[in-house]
C-alpha positions as CSV (number, residue, x, y, z in Angstrom):
1,M,24.4,161.6,-30.4
2,G,25.1,159.6,-27.4
3,K,26.5,161.5,-24.6
4,K,30.1,162.0,-24.3
5,V,32.9,161.4,-21.9
6,D,36.3,163.5,-21.8
7,I,39.5,161.6,-21.7
8,T,42.5,163.5,-20.4
9,F,45.8,162.2,-21.3
10,Y,49.0,162.8,-19.3
11,N,52.4,161.3,-19.9
12,H,54.3,160.3,-16.4
13,Y,58.2,160.5,-16.3
14,D,60.1,159.3,-13.8
15,R,63.4,157.1,-13.2
16,D,62.4,155.7,-10.6
17,I,59.6,153.5,-12.4
18,P,60.4,149.9,-12.6
19,E,61.8,149.2,-16.3
20,E,58.9,146.4,-16.4
21,F,56.0,149.4,-16.1
22,D,57.5,151.6,-18.9
23,N,54.4,152.2,-21.1
24,Y,52.1,150.9,-17.8
25,K,48.8,152.7,-18.3
26,I,46.4,153.7,-15.7
27,L,43.0,154.4,-16.2
28,V,41.7,156.7,-13.5
29,M,38.1,157.4,-12.8
30,S,35.8,158.7,-9.5
31,D,33.1,160.3,-8.2
32,L,30.0,158.6,-10.4
33,H,27.9,158.9,-7.1
34,S,25.5,156.4,-9.3
35,N,24.7,158.9,-12.1
36,E,24.1,157.6,-15.6
37,I,25.5,159.7,-18.3
38,D,23.4,157.4,-20.8
39,K,21.9,154.2,-20.5
40,D,23.9,151.8,-18.7
41,N,26.8,154.1,-18.7
42,E,27.6,153.1,-22.2
43,A,29.5,156.1,-22.6
44,I,32.2,155.6,-19.3
45,I,32.6,152.0,-20.9
46,K,33.5,153.0,-24.5
47,A,35.8,156.2,-23.6
48,V,37.7,153.3,-21.1
49,N,37.5,150.9,-24.2
50,E,39.6,153.2,-26.1
51,T,42.1,153.7,-23.9
52,E,43.0,150.0,-23.8
53,P,44.3,150.4,-20.0
54,D,46.5,147.9,-18.2
55,A,44.4,148.7,-15.2
56,V,41.3,150.7,-13.8
57,F,42.2,152.9,-10.8
58,I,38.8,154.2,-8.8
59,A,39.8,157.0,-6.2
60,G,36.3,156.9,-4.5
61,D,32.4,158.0,-4.2
62,M,31.2,156.1,-6.9
63,F,27.9,155.9,-5.3
64,S,26.1,158.7,-2.4
65,D,25.9,157.8,1.0
66,N,22.0,157.9,0.8
67,A,22.5,154.6,-0.8
68,K,20.2,155.4,-3.9
69,N,21.4,153.5,-7.1
70,M,24.2,151.7,-6.4
71,D,23.2,149.1,-9.1
72,V,24.0,151.2,-11.2
73,T,27.8,152.0,-9.7
74,Y,27.9,148.2,-9.6
75,R,26.9,147.0,-13.3
76,L,29.2,149.8,-14.5
77,I,32.5,148.3,-12.5
78,E,31.0,144.5,-13.2
79,K,31.1,144.9,-17.1
80,L,34.8,146.9,-16.6
81,A,36.0,143.9,-14.7
82,Q,35.3,141.2,-17.4
83,S,38.1,143.3,-19.4
84,Y,40.4,144.8,-16.9
85,E,42.4,144.6,-13.5
86,I,40.6,147.1,-11.2
87,Y,41.8,148.8,-7.8
88,Y,39.2,150.3,-5.8
89,G,40.1,152.9,-3.6
90,C,37.2,154.4,-0.9
91,G,36.2,158.0,-0.9
92,N,34.0,159.8,2.0
93,H,30.9,158.4,0.7
94,E,32.2,154.7,0.7
95,L,33.2,155.7,4.6
96,K,29.8,157.1,5.8
97,L,27.7,154.4,4.3
98,G,29.9,152.0,5.7
99,L,29.4,153.6,9.1
100,N,25.7,154.0,8.8
101,E,23.8,151.6,10.7
102,R,21.0,151.8,8.2
103,T,23.2,151.5,5.1
104,R,26.0,149.3,6.7
105,R,24.5,145.9,5.3
106,R,24.0,147.8,1.9
107,Y,27.7,148.6,2.0
108,Q,29.2,145.3,2.5
109,D,26.7,143.7,0.2
110,Y,28.5,146.0,-2.4
111,R,31.7,145.4,-1.0
112,R,31.3,141.4,-1.4
113,K,29.9,141.8,-4.8
114,L,32.9,143.8,-6.3
115,R,35.2,141.3,-4.4
116,H,33.6,138.4,-6.1
117,A,33.2,140.2,-9.2
118,G,37.3,140.2,-8.7
119,V,37.6,143.6,-8.1
120,H,40.7,144.7,-5.6
121,Y,39.0,146.5,-3.1
122,L,41.3,148.2,-1.0
123,N,40.5,149.9,2.5
124,N,43.4,151.4,4.4
125,K,45.6,148.4,2.6
126,S,47.8,147.9,0.0
127,E,48.8,145.2,-3.0
128,Y,51.4,144.8,-5.4
129,I,51.0,145.0,-9.0
130,V,53.7,142.3,-10.7
131,K,55.5,142.3,-14.0
132,G,58.7,140.3,-14.6
133,N,61.4,141.1,-11.6
134,G,59.6,144.8,-10.9
135,R,56.5,145.2,-8.9
136,I,54.4,148.7,-8.0
137,K,52.7,148.9,-4.8
138,V,49.5,150.3,-4.8
139,T,47.9,151.6,-1.3
140,S,44.1,153.2,-0.6
141,L,44.3,155.5,2.4
142,N,40.7,156.3,3.8
143,I,40.8,158.9,6.0
144,A,38.8,159.6,8.7
145,R,35.9,161.7,8.2
146,K,37.1,164.8,10.2
147,Y,39.8,165.3,7.3
148,F,36.1,166.1,5.1
149,T,35.2,169.0,7.1
150,K,34.4,172.4,6.0
151,I,37.5,174.9,4.1
152,W,36.3,176.9,7.5
153,N,36.9,173.6,9.9
154,K,39.9,171.7,8.2
155,K,41.8,169.7,10.4
156,R,45.4,169.5,10.5
157,M,46.7,165.9,9.5
158,P,49.3,164.9,12.4
159,E,52.5,163.8,10.8
160,N,52.5,160.3,11.3
161,Y,48.5,159.9,10.4
162,I,49.0,157.8,7.6
163,E,51.5,155.5,8.5
164,G,48.8,154.5,11.5
165,C,46.4,154.1,8.9
166,V,48.5,151.7,6.0
167,G,52.2,151.5,7.2
168,S,55.1,152.7,6.2
169,A,55.9,153.2,2.0
170,G,59.1,151.6,2.1
171,N,61.5,151.4,-1.1
172,D,58.9,150.5,-3.6
173,Y,57.4,152.7,-5.8
174,N,54.1,153.9,-4.5
175,I,50.9,154.8,-6.1
176,L,48.4,155.8,-3.8
177,I,44.6,156.1,-4.1
178,A,43.6,159.2,-1.8
179,H,40.2,160.7,-2.3
180,N,40.8,163.9,-1.0
181,P,43.6,166.1,-2.6
182,V,43.9,168.8,0.1
183,Y,45.9,166.7,2.3
184,F,48.5,166.0,-0.9
185,N,51.6,167.5,1.3
186,N,51.3,164.9,3.8
187,Y,50.9,162.1,1.3
188,A,53.8,163.2,-0.2
189,R,55.7,163.1,2.8
190,W,54.9,159.7,3.7
191,G,56.6,158.4,0.4
192,A,54.1,158.4,-2.7
193,D,55.4,158.2,-6.0
194,I,52.2,159.3,-7.2
195,V,48.9,160.6,-6.0
196,L,45.2,159.3,-7.2
197,S,42.3,161.6,-6.0
198,G,39.2,163.0,-7.3
199,H,36.7,164.4,-4.6
200,I,36.8,168.4,-5.8
201,H,34.5,167.2,-9.0
202,G,36.4,169.8,-11.0
203,G,35.2,172.8,-8.9
204,M,32.1,172.2,-10.1
205,I,32.1,175.5,-12.7
206,V,35.1,175.7,-14.4
207,L,36.0,179.2,-16.2
208,P,38.5,179.6,-18.9
209,F,42.3,180.2,-17.6
210,I,41.0,180.5,-14.1
211,G,40.0,176.7,-13.2
212,G,37.4,175.5,-10.4
213,I,35.3,177.7,-8.7
214,I,34.0,176.4,-5.9
215,S,34.7,173.0,-4.5
216,P,32.3,170.5,-1.9
217,S,33.8,172.2,1.4
218,F,32.6,175.2,-0.2
219,E,36.2,176.7,-0.5
220,L,36.4,179.1,-3.6
221,F,38.8,179.2,-6.4
222,P,40.5,175.8,-4.4
223,H,44.1,175.4,-5.4
224,Y,43.6,171.8,-5.9
225,D,40.8,171.9,-8.4
226,F,41.3,169.3,-11.6
227,G,44.9,168.3,-13.4
228,R,48.5,167.4,-12.3
229,F,50.0,169.3,-9.2
230,T,54.0,168.4,-8.0
231,A,55.2,168.4,-4.3
232,Y,59.0,168.0,-3.3
233,P,59.0,166.8,0.1
234,D,62.7,166.6,-0.1
235,N,65.6,167.3,-2.3
236,N,65.6,164.1,-3.4
237,K,61.9,163.0,-4.6
238,K,59.2,164.7,-6.1
239,S,55.4,163.5,-5.5
240,I,52.8,164.2,-8.4
241,L,49.4,164.3,-7.6
242,Y,46.8,163.5,-10.5
243,L,43.1,164.6,-9.7
244,T,40.2,163.9,-12.1
245,R,37.1,166.4,-12.6
246,G,35.2,163.3,-11.9
247,L,32.0,161.6,-14.1
248,G,29.1,162.9,-11.0
249,S,27.7,164.9,-8.7
250,H,25.5,165.0,-5.7
251,T,23.6,166.7,-3.3
252,I,24.1,170.3,-6.1
253,P,23.8,168.7,-9.1
254,V,25.9,171.1,-10.8
255,R,28.5,170.7,-13.7
256,I,29.1,173.9,-15.6
257,N,31.8,173.7,-18.7
258,N,33.0,170.8,-16.8
259,K,32.3,167.8,-18.6
260,P,32.5,163.9,-17.5
261,E,36.3,163.0,-17.2
262,I,38.6,160.1,-17.2
263,M,42.2,160.1,-17.1
264,L,44.6,157.6,-18.7
265,I,47.8,158.0,-17.1
266,I,50.6,156.5,-19.2
267,L,54.3,155.4,-17.1
268,K,57.3,156.3,-19.1
269,K,60.6,155.4,-17.2
270,D,62.6,158.4,-17.5
271,T,66.2,157.2,-18.7
272,C,67.5,160.7,-19.0
273,T,67.9,161.8,-15.3
């Protein structure tokens, strides 16, 4: 029997969702790190096809900064792009690969091939998804390397840092792809209605009733391990973080009680509030 991928389903209720996007289905994946779950990652493709999403959102780290096996990731995304609109946000491994002089050319070639395949490769940029008279703004935030330091050296993010990277949230309904969930409160204050993150790998080891045990930054029992989280940046609005356990691992290849996961978020216009 082939290996399987967990599919976690969420209904996202919000009165501010444009009515044209009621029942719009968002598939979220991250942190493949060029792993092959089975041959050509058919288990991932099968799981995505089962959900029949309207769009696929990638929350970063689909390969590792050693640039090994990047073709594994490219083949998967190219295959998915034949059937789905894909919005790709960067993680810290994409960031490091692009900054390293030895690997920069491979990274640029990877981006070029994905764009040629029709992928919306966003790097501190926004695009709109338009349906009829409604639209949703999708923004990918690529924060600096210093915000991925170990937990004992965590950097404070300045109040206006996100605006300096991607501009104002404006009055649109905003989906923010932000790989590192640790700064969720900053994302909420910026104006994100929905935040899509990865990076934590579910805490690598998952214990029943406890959750994730250790994050990539060596935080024990991280608050943001996986699942859905809520922030209230002001009295009139809430922000929801959807944090996937991701698909793979790197450096310390440990996933215990923590199967590869994709998430399906179904937008529901809440007419009762």
